[in-house]
N, CA, C and O atoms as a MOPAC input file, in Angstrom:
PM7 MOZYME 1SCF
protein

 N    168.47000 1    25.90600 1   -40.39300 1
 C    167.82000 1    25.32400 1   -41.73400 1
 C    166.68800 1    27.12300 1   -41.63500 1
 O    165.99700 1    27.66700 1   -40.77400 1
 N    167.11100 1    27.43500 1   -43.09700 1
 C    165.60000 1    28.27600 1   -43.19300 1
 C    164.78300 1    27.69200 1   -43.67300 1
 O    164.65400 1    26.50200 1   -43.96100 1
 N    163.71600 1    29.21100 1   -43.85900 1
 C    162.11600 1    29.01900 1   -43.45900 1
 C    162.08700 1    28.18100 1   -44.95600 1
 O    161.21200 1    27.31700 1   -45.00500 1
 N    163.05100 1    28.34800 1   -46.34400 1
 C    162.47300 1    27.70100 1   -47.56000 1
 C    162.33000 1    25.97800 1   -47.09200 1
 O    161.28000 1    25.34200 1   -47.18700 1
 N    163.59400 1    25.44500 1   -46.59400 1
 C    163.90600 1    24.74500 1   -46.25400 1
 C    163.03500 1    23.76000 1   -44.99000 1
 O    162.83000 1    22.55000 1   -45.08300 1
 N    162.66100 1    24.55500 1   -43.95900 1
 C    161.94600 1    24.01000 1   -43.44700 1
 C    160.67000 1    23.44900 1   -44.12000 1
 O    160.29600 1    22.28300 1   -43.99500 1
 N    159.77600 1    24.80200 1   -45.15300 1
 C    159.16700 1    23.94300 1   -45.84300 1
 C    158.94900 1    22.94600 1   -46.90800 1
 O    158.07300 1    22.08300 1   -46.96400 1
 N    160.19100 1    23.29500 1   -48.00300 1
 C    160.19300 1    22.13500 1   -48.33400 1
 C    160.20400 1    20.73700 1   -47.80500 1
 O    159.96900 1    19.66700 1   -48.36700 1
 N    160.59000 1    21.07300 1   -46.38200 1
 C    160.87000 1    19.64200 1   -46.03700 1
 C    159.25500 1    19.26100 1   -45.44100 1
 O    158.65200 1    18.20400 1   -45.62800 1
 N    158.92000 1    20.10800 1   -44.90300 1
 C    157.50300 1    19.91500 1   -44.27600 1
 C    156.58200 1    18.80500 1   -45.70200 1
 O    155.80200 1    17.85700 1   -45.61500 1
 N    157.18100 1    19.54300 1   -46.88600 1
 C    156.24100 1    19.15800 1   -48.19700 1
 C    156.45100 1    17.92700 1   -48.53600 1
 O    155.70300 1    17.07300 1   -49.01200 1
 N    158.43600 1    17.92000 1   -48.00600 1
 C    158.06600 1    16.42900 1   -48.53300 1
 C    157.32000 1    14.90500 1   -48.47100 1
 O    157.02200 1    13.91800 1   -49.14200 1
 N    157.22900 1    15.83900 1   -46.40200 1
 C    156.66800 1    14.59600 1   -45.66600 1
 C    154.98400 1    14.17500 1   -46.56500 1
 O    154.39900 1    13.17400 1   -46.98000 1
 N    154.76900 1    15.71300 1   -46.48800 1
 C    153.37400 1    15.47100 1   -47.57600 1
 C    153.29100 1    14.24000 1   -47.59800 1
 O    152.68500 1    13.31300 1   -47.06100 1
 N    154.38300 1    14.54300 1   -48.68400 1
 C    153.68300 1    13.79100 1   -50.19700 1
 C    154.38900 1    12.48100 1   -50.17300 1
 O    154.11000 1    11.65400 1   -51.04000 1
 N    155.11500 1    12.26400 1   -49.42700 1
 C    155.88400 1    11.03600 1   -48.68200 1
 C    154.34300 1    10.36900 1   -47.82100 1
 O    154.33900 1     9.15400 1   -47.62500 1
 N    153.55400 1    10.89400 1   -47.51800 1
 C    152.50600 1    10.15600 1   -46.85000 1
 C    151.48900 1     9.79200 1   -47.82600 1
 O    150.82200 1     8.75700 1   -47.81300 1
 N    151.41700 1    10.97600 1   -48.88500 1
 C    150.82700 1    10.56300 1   -50.11400 1
 C    151.43200 1    10.05200 1   -51.06500 1
 O    151.01200 1    10.41700 1   -52.16300 1
 N    152.40700 1     9.21800 1   -51.07500 1
 C    153.20700 1     7.71800 1   -51.67200 1
 C    152.60700 1     6.45400 1   -51.33600 1
 O    152.59700 1     5.54700 1   -52.17000 1
 N    151.86400 1     6.24100 1   -49.64000 1
 C    151.85200 1     4.86400 1   -49.42800 1
 C    150.46300 1     5.42100 1   -49.45400 1
 O    150.17100 1     5.56900 1   -48.26800 1
 N    149.31700 1     5.85700 1   -50.29800 1
 C    147.81300 1     5.67800 1   -50.13100 1
 C    148.02500 1     5.16400 1   -51.82400 1
 O    148.98100 1     5.23300 1   -52.59600 1
 N    146.55200 1     4.60100 1   -51.95400 1
 C    145.84900 1     4.14800 1   -52.87000 1
 C    146.10300 1     5.43900 1   -54.54800 1
 O    146.19500 1     6.66600 1   -54.51100 1
 N    146.15000 1     4.45800 1   -55.86800 1
 C    146.06200 1     5.45500 1   -56.70600 1
 C    145.16800 1     6.20000 1   -56.85600 1
 O    145.43100 1     7.12800 1   -57.62000 1
 N    143.93800 1     6.19000 1   -56.33300 1
 C    142.90600 1     7.37300 1   -56.45000 1
 C    142.93600 1     7.92200 1   -55.97600 1
 O    142.15200 1     8.84800 1   -56.18300 1
 N    143.94200 1     8.02200 1   -54.68900 1
 C    143.83000 1     9.06200 1   -53.95400 1
 C    145.21900 1    10.12400 1   -54.17500 1
 O    145.23300 1    11.35400 1   -54.11800 1
 N    146.34300 1     9.18500 1   -54.44200 1
 C    147.61500 1    10.28400 1   -55.73100 1
 C    147.27500 1    10.62400 1   -56.89200 1
 O    148.14100 1    11.01100 1   -57.67700 1
 N    145.77400 1    10.54800 1   -57.31000 1
 C    145.95400 1    10.88300 1   -58.59100 1
 C    144.62300 1    12.31200 1   -57.59400 1
 O    144.92100 1    13.49200 1   -57.77900 1
 N    144.20600 1    12.21600 1   -57.29500 1
 C    143.17600 1    13.48900 1   -56.30000 1
 C    143.98600 1    14.30500 1   -56.19800 1
 O    143.92400 1    15.34800 1   -56.85000 1
 N    145.23200 1    13.96200 1   -55.10900 1
 C    146.28000 1    14.75700 1   -54.84500 1
 C    146.88400 1    15.88400 1   -55.67400 1
 O    147.17300 1    17.02200 1   -55.30700 1
 N    146.99300 1    15.40400 1   -56.69000 1
 C    147.97300 1    15.57900 1   -58.19800 1
 C    146.41800 1    16.11800 1   -58.72000 1
 O    146.85000 1    16.81100 1   -59.64100 1
 N    145.64300 1    16.21500 1   -58.76300 1
 C    144.60200 1    17.36700 1   -59.57800 1
 C    144.26000 1    17.90300 1   -58.93500 1
 O    143.36500 1    18.48100 1   -59.55100 1
 N    144.23400 1    18.48600 1   -57.37200 1
 C    144.90800 1    19.67200 1   -56.62600 1
 C    145.64000 1    20.64700 1   -56.24300 1
 O    145.47200 1    21.71300 1   -55.65100 1
 N    146.96500 1    19.74900 1   -56.95400 1
 C    148.00300 1    20.01200 1   -57.14700 1
 C    147.98200 1    21.28300 1   -58.11100 1
 O    148.57500 1    22.36100 1   -58.06800 1
 N    147.04700 1    20.71600 1   -59.01100 1
 C    147.11200 1    21.57100 1   -60.63200 1
 C    145.53800 1    22.87900 1   -60.15500 1
 O    145.58500 1    24.08400 1   -60.40200 1
 N    144.82600 1    22.45600 1   -59.74900 1
 C    143.72200 1    23.36000 1   -59.64200 1
 C    143.71200 1    23.56600 1   -58.09400 1
 O    143.90500 1    22.56100 1   -57.40900 1
 N    143.47500 1    24.95700 1   -57.36900 1
 C    143.45200 1    25.92900 1   -56.58000 1
 C    142.28200 1    25.25300 1   -55.65000 1
 O    142.72000 1    25.00700 1   -54.52600 1
 N    140.89000 1    24.88300 1   -55.83000 1
 C    139.97500 1    24.53100 1   -55.13600 1
 C    139.50900 1    24.10400 1   -56.33700 1
 O    139.70500 1    24.59000 1   -57.45100 1
 N    138.40400 1    22.44900 1   -55.77800 1
 C    137.24600 1    22.14300 1   -55.94500 1
 C    136.26600 1    21.74500 1   -55.41900 1
 O    136.35500 1    21.83600 1   -54.19400 1
 N    135.28100 1    21.30500 1   -55.79000 1
 C    134.72900 1    20.11900 1   -54.98700 1
 C    134.33800 1    19.11800 1   -55.46400 1
 O    134.20800 1    18.69200 1   -56.61100 1
 N    134.13200 1    18.71700 1   -54.37000 1
 C    133.78200 1    16.16500 1   -54.74900 1
 C    132.96600 1    16.05000 1   -56.40200 1
 O    133.41200 1    15.17600 1   -57.14500 1
 N    131.90200 1    16.85100 1   -56.88200 1
 C    132.01600 1    16.68900 1   -58.32400 1
 C    132.69500 1    17.12800 1   -59.35600 1
 O    133.00600 1    16.56400 1   -60.40500 1
 N    132.94100 1    18.41800 1   -58.88100 1
 C    134.98200 1    18.95200 1   -59.78000 1
 C    135.59900 1    17.73400 1   -60.13800 1
 O    135.52000 1    17.05300 1   -61.16000 1
 N    136.08900 1    17.62900 1   -59.31800 1
 C    136.86200 1    16.21400 1   -58.74400 1
 C    136.84200 1    14.86500 1   -59.67000 1
 O    137.80100 1    14.37300 1   -60.26500 1
 N    135.16200 1    14.28900 1   -59.62200 1
 C    135.30500 1    12.87000 1   -60.07600 1
 C    135.36700 1    14.02400 1   -61.70400 1
 O    136.11900 1    13.43600 1   -62.48000 1
 N    134.98200 1    15.01300 1   -62.20300 1
 C    135.09100 1    15.41600 1   -63.73800 1
 C    136.18100 1    15.41900 1   -63.93000 1
 O    136.47800 1    15.06300 1   -65.07000 1
 N    137.35600 1    15.79700 1   -62.99500 1
 C    138.26500 1    16.42900 1   -63.91700 1
 C    139.65500 1    14.91500 1   -63.54100 1
 O    140.81700 1    14.96600 1   -63.94300 1
 N    139.10000 1    13.83600 1   -62.77400 1
 C    140.08700 1    12.07300 1   -62.44600 1
 C    139.37100 1    12.02400 1   -63.14400 1
 O    140.03100 1    12.29200 1   -64.14800 1
 N    137.12300 1    11.67700 1   -63.89500 1
 C    137.28800 1    10.48500 1   -63.68500 1
 C    136.67300 1     9.46800 1   -63.43600 1
 O    136.25100 1     8.45500 1   -63.99400 1
 N    136.72000 1    10.11700 1   -62.13200 1
 C    136.69100 1     8.47100 1   -61.42100 1
 C    135.16500 1     8.61600 1   -60.26400 1
 O    134.79700 1     9.47300 1   -59.46100 1
 N    134.79300 1     7.72000 1   -60.57400 1
 C    133.09900 1     7.46100 1   -59.95000 1
 C    133.14300 1     8.70400 1   -58.78100 1
 O    134.20100 1     9.24000 1   -58.45100 1
 N    131.97400 1     9.02500 1   -58.28100 1
 C    131.94200 1     9.92400 1   -56.72300 1
 C    132.21300 1     8.87800 1   -56.13300 1
 O    133.28400 1     9.09800 1   -55.56800 1
 N    131.84000 1     7.71400 1   -55.89000 1
 C    132.49000 1     6.99200 1   -54.44300 1
 C    133.58900 1     6.72700 1   -54.28000 1
 O    133.97000 1     6.43700 1   -53.14600 1
 N    134.51400 1     6.73700 1   -55.42000 1
 C    135.75100 1     6.55900 1   -55.20500 1
 C    136.59400 1     7.68000 1   -55.13200 1
 O    137.77600 1     7.51100 1   -54.82900 1
 N    136.08400 1     8.97400 1   -55.40500 1
 C    136.43000 1    10.06800 1   -54.79000 1
 C    136.50000 1    10.86200 1   -53.50100 1
 O    137.35100 1    11.66700 1   -53.12100 1
 N    135.24400 1    10.37300 1   -52.85400 1
 C    134.75400 1    10.43800 1   -52.28100 1
 C    136.18200 1     9.19500 1   -51.03300 1
 O    136.83500 1    10.01100 1   -50.38300 1
 N    136.36700 1     8.62300 1   -50.89600 1
 C    136.86000 1     7.46700 1   -49.97300 1
 C    138.40100 1     7.85000 1   -50.91900 1
 O    139.21100 1     7.03800 1   -50.47300 1
 N    139.04800 1     8.62900 1   -51.89200 1
 C    140.54500 1     9.48100 1   -51.44100 1
 C    140.03800 1    10.50000 1   -50.86400 1
 O    139.74800 1     9.97300 1   -49.79000 1
 N    139.75500 1    11.42700 1   -50.78000 1
 C    139.91900 1    12.76200 1   -50.10500 1
 C    139.28100 1    11.99900 1   -48.59000 1
 O    139.61400 1    12.67500 1   -47.61800 1
 N    138.55200 1    10.91000 1   -48.25700 1
 C    138.61400 1    10.71300 1   -46.46700 1
 C    140.43900 1    10.92900 1   -46.70900 1
 O    141.01600 1    11.98100 1   -46.43300 1
 N    141.13300 1     9.68300 1   -47.27800 1
 C    142.01200 1     9.42800 1   -47.07200 1
 C    143.63300 1    10.25400 1   -47.10300 1
 O    144.81900 1    10.05000 1   -46.84500 1
 N    142.88600 1    11.08700 1   -47.51200 1
 C    144.13800 1    12.30300 1   -47.71100 1
 C    143.86600 1    13.38700 1   -46.79300 1
 O    144.76200 1    14.22000 1   -46.65600 1
 N    142.62300 1    13.55300 1   -46.03600 1
 C    142.56900 1    14.05300 1   -45.09900 1
 C    142.52300 1    13.52000 1   -43.61000 1
 O    142.49800 1    14.19400 1   -42.58000 1
 N    142.51800 1    12.02200 1   -43.76100 1
 C    143.73800 1    11.30300 1   -42.19400 1
 C    144.53300 1    11.53800 1   -42.38100 1
 O    145.14300 1    11.83100 1   -41.35400 1
 N    145.49500 1    11.70100 1   -43.85400 1
 C    147.37200 1    12.05800 1   -43.72900 1
 C    147.50100 1    13.74700 1   -42.98300 1
 O    148.43100 1    14.20400 1   -42.31800 1
 N    146.06200 1    14.47300 1   -43.43400 1
 C    146.60100 1    15.60400 1   -43.28000 1
 C    147.02200 1    16.29900 1   -44.48700 1
 O    148.20600 1    16.63800 1   -44.50000 1
 N    146.30000 1    16.59200 1   -45.52600 1
 C    147.04300 1    16.61200 1   -46.82200 1
 C    146.05200 1    17.95600 1   -47.67400 1
 O    146.16300 1    18.94300 1   -48.40200 1
 N    145.11100 1    17.14000 1   -46.96800 1
 C    143.85600 1    17.97900 1   -47.65200 1
 C    143.33700 1    18.71400 1   -46.68300 1
 O    143.56300 1    18.38300 1   -45.51900 1
 N    142.47200 1    19.95400 1   -46.99600 1
 C    141.76400 1    21.18700 1   -45.98100 1
 C    140.22900 1    21.18800 1   -46.94400 1
 O    140.33100 1    21.50400 1   -48.13000 1
 N    139.31800 1    20.95200 1   -46.57700 1
 C    137.58200 1    21.04500 1   -46.76200 1
 C    137.41300 1    22.33700 1   -46.38300 1
 O    137.98400 1    22.82500 1   -45.40700 1
 N    136.54200 1    23.01600 1   -47.21100 1
 C    135.84000 1    24.29000 1   -46.16700 1
 C    134.28200 1    24.00100 1   -47.38900 1
 O    133.89100 1    23.52100 1   -48.45300 1
 N    133.95600 1    24.70100 1   -46.23300 1
 C    132.04900 1    24.49000 1   -47.08300 1
 C    132.15400 1    26.30300 1   -47.84200 1
 O    132.45400 1    27.41900 1   -47.41800 1
 N    131.66900 1    25.65200 1   -49.26300 1
 C    131.76200 1    26.04600 1   -50.84800 1
 C    130.44300 1    27.60300 1   -50.07400 1
 O    129.43500 1    27.60000 1   -49.36700 1
 N    131.04900 1    28.37100 1   -50.57500 1
 C    131.23700 1    29.94000 1   -50.67800 1
 C    129.42200 1    30.47500 1   -51.78700 1
 O    128.48400 1    31.23800 1   -51.55500 1
 N    129.72500 1    29.70200 1   -52.73500 1
 C    128.15900 1    29.59700 1   -53.89300 1
 C    127.42500 1    28.69200 1   -53.60400 1
 O    126.63000 1    28.38900 1   -54.49400 1
 N    127.34600 1    27.82000 1   -52.19600 1
 C    126.46500 1    27.10200 1   -52.24500 1
 C    127.14500 1    25.74000 1   -51.16200 1
 O    127.92700 1    24.81500 1   -51.38100 1
 N    126.16700 1    26.33300 1   -49.60500 1
 C    126.54800 1    26.18000 1   -48.40800 1
 C    126.87200 1    24.19400 1   -48.02900 1
 O    127.44000 1    23.48100 1   -47.20100 1
 N    125.74100 1    24.04800 1   -49.77000 1
 C    125.76500 1    22.40500 1   -49.36700 1
 C    126.71800 1    21.38400 1   -49.41800 1
 O    126.74500 1    20.28900 1   -48.85500 1
 N    127.75300 1    22.10700 1   -50.44600 1
 C    128.51800 1    21.74500 1   -50.95400 1
 C    130.49100 1    21.83100 1   -50.18700 1
 O    130.78400 1    22.78600 1   -49.46800 1
 N    131.32300 1    20.97200 1   -50.44000 1
 C    132.18200 1    21.72200 1   -49.97200 1
 C    133.45200 1    21.65600 1   -50.61800 1
 O    133.46200 1    20.73400 1   -51.43200 1
 N    134.61900 1    22.33900 1   -50.55800 1
 C    135.53200 1    22.56700 1   -51.59000 1
 C    136.67500 1    22.28900 1   -50.79800 1
 O    137.06000 1    22.57400 1   -49.66400 1
 N    137.15500 1    21.53800 1   -51.91900 1
 C    138.54500 1    20.53300 1   -51.31800 1
 C    140.21200 1    21.76000 1   -51.55600 1
 O    140.29500 1    22.58100 1   -52.47000 1
 N    141.23500 1    21.54700 1   -50.55600 1
 C    142.62300 1    22.10500 1   -51.44100 1
 C    143.91000 1    21.10300 1   -50.91400 1
 O    143.86300 1    20.18100 1   -50.10100 1
 N    144.86900 1    21.54100 1   -51.54800 1
 C    145.60800 1    20.57900 1   -50.78900 1
 C    147.01200 1    21.23500 1   -50.48300 1
 O    147.90300 1    21.65700 1   -51.22000 1
 N    146.87900 1    21.16600 1   -49.21800 1
 C    147.60800 1    21.82500 1   -47.97300 1
 C    149.50300 1    21.36100 1   -48.49300 1
 O    150.41800 1    22.18000 1   -48.40100 1
 N    149.56600 1    20.87800 1   -48.66500 1
 C    151.26600 1    20.41000 1   -49.60900 1
 C    151.27200 1    21.22900 1   -51.31700 1
 O    150.47400 1    21.28000 1   -52.25300 1
 N    152.83900 1    21.85400 1   -50.99200 1
 C    153.16200 1    21.86900 1   -51.77100 1
 C    154.46700 1    21.49600 1   -51.83400 1
 O    155.05200 1    21.47600 1   -52.91700 1

């Protein structure tokens, strides 16, 4: 199996995990797919979901290992979220 096939296989497993999640988590994952990295408030703005729903979606996405979070350089009180599957 080539490196590209392995990467594609890993990405497919990631999207398979997302497929089992609630619609809000799927929406957040799709928004993160098209945006490099976003804060929770930016995700709420982009998805038009309430902040509490975005928090829940991010928690579920982190549980299945498809989202990574880091402290934002611009404001250490905030976290920046990125999608780990392509």
